[in-house]
C-alpha positions, 0 to 999 in steps of 0.5 A, a space after each residue: 562441281 569442281 571448286 572454282 578459284 578467283 584471282 585477287 590482289 591488293 593492287 593490280 601490279 601485285 601478285 594475285 592470290 587465289 580465293 575459293 568460291 562457293 558451290 553456286 559460283 559466288 564468293 563470300 566477302 568474309 572469305 576475301 576479308 580472311 586473306 585481306 583484313 578490312 576488305 569491303 569489296 572487289 573491283 576489276 578492270 573492264 577489258 573493253 573500256 579499260 575502266 575499273 568496275 565494281 563487283 556486285 555485293 549483296 548481303 555479304 555475297 560477291 556475285 560474278 560479273 556476267 555470271 563468270 569470274 573468268 581469268 581477270 585479277 580482282 582488286 580489293 576495296 578498302 574503306 577510306 578511313 581504313 586505308 588511311 590508317 593502313 598508310 599511317 601504319 606503313 609509315 610508322 613501320 618504315 620509321 621504326 625500321 629506319 630506327 632499328 638500323 641506327 648505330 648505337 653511340 657512346 653515352 655519357 654517364 654524369 654524377 657517378 659516385 667516386 667509388 663506382 668502378 667500371 665493373 660496377 657500371 657493367 654489372 648495372 647496365 647489363 640488366 638493360 642489355 648487352 654492353 659493348 664498353 664501359 669506362 670511368 674517366 679518372 684523373 691521370 695523376 691521382 687515378 681518382 674518378 672524375 665523377 663521369 664515365 661512358 657506356 655503349 650498348 649493342 642494341 639501339 633499343 637498349 640505348 633508347 631505354 637507358 636514355 629515357 630514365 634516370 639511374 640509381 648507381 651506388 646510392 646516387 642518381 645519375 643521368 645517362 645521355 648522348 654527349 652533345 655538349 662535347 660537339 666541336 664548334 664546326 660539328 652540327 648539334 643533334 636537334 630534338 626538334 623537327 619541322 612539319 611542313 604542309 600542315 592544314 589549319 584544322 590540325 591542332 597541337 593536341 592532334 600532332 602530339 598524339 600522332 607523334 607520340 607513337 614514335 617517342 616521347 614528345 616534349 613540345 608542339 608549336 604551331 605559329 600564329 597566324 597560321 603559316 602551314 607548318 609546325 614544330 615538334 620536339 622529342 625527348 630523344 634526338 635519335 627519334 627526330 633524326 629518324 623521322 627527317 625526310 619522311 612523308 607521313 599521313 595526318 588526318 588524311 593530309 600528307 606532311 613532310 618532316 625535315 630537320 629544324 635547324 638550331 637557331 645558333 646555326 642560323 645566326 652563324 650563317 647570317 653572319 657568314 653571308 654578311 661577312 662575304 658581302 661587307 668584308 667582315 663588317 657584320 662580324 665586328 658590328 655584331 661583336 660590339 652590339 652583342 657586348 651591350 646585350 643586343 640580340 644578334 638579329 636586331 644587330 644585323 637589322 640595325 646594321 643593314 638599315 644604317 647602310 641603307 640610310 647612308 646610301 640614300 644620304 649619299 645619293 641625295 648629296 650627289 643630286 644636290 651637288 648637281 
């Protein structure tokens, strides 16, 4: 009897793969699972009703519908938990791929010994990966080291590894990080915190921490109380947070959306900018006065708007009294 092959695919819209059948016309589930790991059965679309039908499975053996496999394309079935894990793995792979194309940045090296030269730095950091550039910042007049410098690597993964640890250079501990402190006042600071939206109440901080640790070191997880359907996760590396932004991830079977958690100082500036547009810069002046007294910016704005409201009500009452 000639060997019979049936057409099998993970999805109806994908190109099928031919799977061999046994001499009696049946197909072993193990044969399907060898090509589609985790498979637990097959289904197909009925040509007449256009509904999906399951293929009968008995003790690991798949039986042809009406004793004829025909030319139909059979779709692989997966257990729900396994499918969920596969979706999470796909999402993780997508993020890792996104991170792999990230461009490297100049890293600032703090705490350098005065005697350390550029060649010393290059020799040290070359043990982590290919170095593009090293520079020791020196005083223009004396030529002496200022105690810090810069390094840049070819690979993003090398950069991440270097940032994640302290470095003993010429007998002294040094820190190597992205120079966020050098950002100008109009440049957005890189945030290490992400906003996790569409959370459900049964998701705990420990579960969030365990889930996001696959992308990088997690330093903090915060879920507001009372519950408000979102959470915040902070990473040690801002590049990890940046790579995750815009992603939809599956946590405990729930699709959550990741976006940037904007630093508070940016929100304060936006609040003051909106207030300035409405009241001709009065908010800025009031904030400056109250801030000099140590009053919080948000409290200051609240006092200001309440004062404006009370003034408006008092004016209306005086108008009514005059009438």
